[in-house]
N, C-alpha and C positions, 0 to 999 in steps of 0.2 A: 847942710850938704844933701844933695839928692842921693837916693839909693840907686846903684847901678849894678846889674847882675849880668854876667856872661854865661850863656847856656849853650852847650854843645848838643844841638837837637838831633835825635835819631830820625831815621826814615820812618814815615808813617805817623808822625806826631803832628797834630794840628797846632797852629800858632794861636791858640786861644785857651783861656782858663775855663770858659763855660763848657758844660758837658755836651758831648755829641754822641749819640747812640752808636755803640760799637766801634768808636774811634778813640785813640789815645790823645790826650791833650796835655798842655803845660802843667795843669794841676797835679798830675801824677808825678812830675819830676821836680817842680820848683814850688815848695810849700811856703811861699813868702807872700804876704798880703799886700794888696794895693800897688802892684807893679804891672806894667803893661809893655808889650813888645814895641820896640822902635824899629818899624819895618816888618817885613814878612819873609817867610821861607815857604815854598810849596811843601805840601805834606810829604812828597817823595824825595825832597832834598834834605840834606844834612848840614850840620855845622853851626856856625856862630849865629846866635840870636841875642841881641842886647835887649834887656828889660830894665825899665826904670819907673820911678814914681814921680818923676819931674816932667810935666807936660811940655815945657819949653825945650828941654833937652831931647825928649822924644821926637818933637817936631824937627829940631835941627838935624838929628841923625837921619831921620827917615825922609825928609822932604827932598825931592830930586833936584831942586834949584840949588841946594847947598853942595851937591856933587861930592859927597864923601866917597872916597875910593873903596871899592869892595873887591876882594880877591877870592877867587874860587879855584879849587882843584877839580878838574873835570876829566872823567874817564870817557873816552869816545870810541865808537867803532871806526875802524880803518886808521891809517897812520897819515896824518897831514904832512904834505911836503911843504917846502918854503913858500910856494905860491898859495897854497891853502891857508897857511898861517898869515901871509900878507893880506889876504882877503878879510880875515877876521880882524886884523889889526886896523885896517884902513876904513872900516865901516861896511856894514852888511845891509843891503836893501831887503827889508822884511815885508815890503808891501805897504803897510800902514805907516812905517817910519824907517829911516836909515839910521843905524846905530852910530854913536860917536866913536872916534878912535879909541882903541883898547890896547892894553899891553898883553900880548899872547906869546907864550913860550912852551915848547915841549919840555917835559920834566920826567924824571923817573917816578915810579910809584912812590908817594910820600912815605917816609920812614915811620914805622909804628902805627900804620893805619889799621883801624879796628875793622872787624868783619861786619859787613852790612847785613841787616835782617829786614826783609828777605834778601837773599843774594841777587845780584844782577843776572840777567840772562847771558849765557855764554854760547856763542856759535863757533864751533871748532874751525870753520873755514874762513872766519873773518877776524883779522888781528885787531887789537885794541891799543890805545895810546893814552897817556896822561898829559893834560895841558894845564898850565897855570894862566888864568885869565883875570885881569883886573879891569873893571869898568867903573865909570862914574855916573851911570844912569841907574838902572835897576827896574826896568819896566817888566810887566808880567811875562814870566817865563823867558826872559830875554836871552840868557845863555843857551838854553835848550834850542831856542829858535835860531840863534846865530850858528851854532854848530850843525844843526840839521840843514840849514841853507847852504852851508859849505860842503855838505856831503859826509859829515862826521857826526852822526846822531849821538846824543849824550846818553850814556849808560848809568853814570853815577855823578852826582853833583854835590860838592861839599864847599860851603862858604868857610874860608879859612880866616879871613880878616875883614874888619871894617875900620877904616882909619888906621890907628896904630894898635887897636885892640884885636886880639886873636884868640883862637882856641888852644894855643900852646899850653900843654900841661893839664887840659881839661878833658877827661875821658868822655866818650859818647854817653849821653844821658845824665851827665853831671853838670853842676853849675858852680860859679864862684862869684862872691860879692866883692866888688872892687873897694880898695881903701880910698880915703880922701886924696892921698897923694897920687894914686893911679887915675883918679877922675880928673884932677887938674892940679897944676903946680900951686903949692901953698893954699890949696883949697879954692883957687879962683876958677870956678867952672866956666865963667864967660870967657876967660883968657884961653882955656883949653879948647872950648868949642870953636872960637874964632880961628885958632891956630889949625885945628883939625879940618875945618871946613874950607881952608885955603889950600889943602893938599891937592895937588893936580897930577894927572898922569904924565 
């Protein structure tokens, strides 16, 4: 069985184990040898990062052609109306590409959310809102670019779920190693991967 670890990455942590002068890295939080990230999160983003020692599984999770759905909690400036939400849902022209359709909904601030360090900037005269956004792409800084194009700059970005794996029950900065049953039914990793890769928005 491959080793699969779910990590709730804090803001400011680089998605690498190798040292970086003056920067925090995965080595500080996940003292497990020979595992590597399946996909990336920007340093200033938080939430779910999947790490594994299985190259094929790593490729399946991270390769955009497999379209694993990824769900984010996004705190934005301003309060999107239905027209603004519809623009995010139906595809946003970012100049170099148009985003695929997404699932976008207004939500209340997620329950039990940890304090971000450092805190987001707060401007008293500008309201904020929380969105839940699910995409099947994952291009560089895509969520931030989408919300900015819609007039709702991202203040805080938390990846909550990849496929059916989530950060539920994992505190910020903590990790959990999955059991064989959680990785795939009856230990059949291929069956799980094929099932997950077929999930669609």
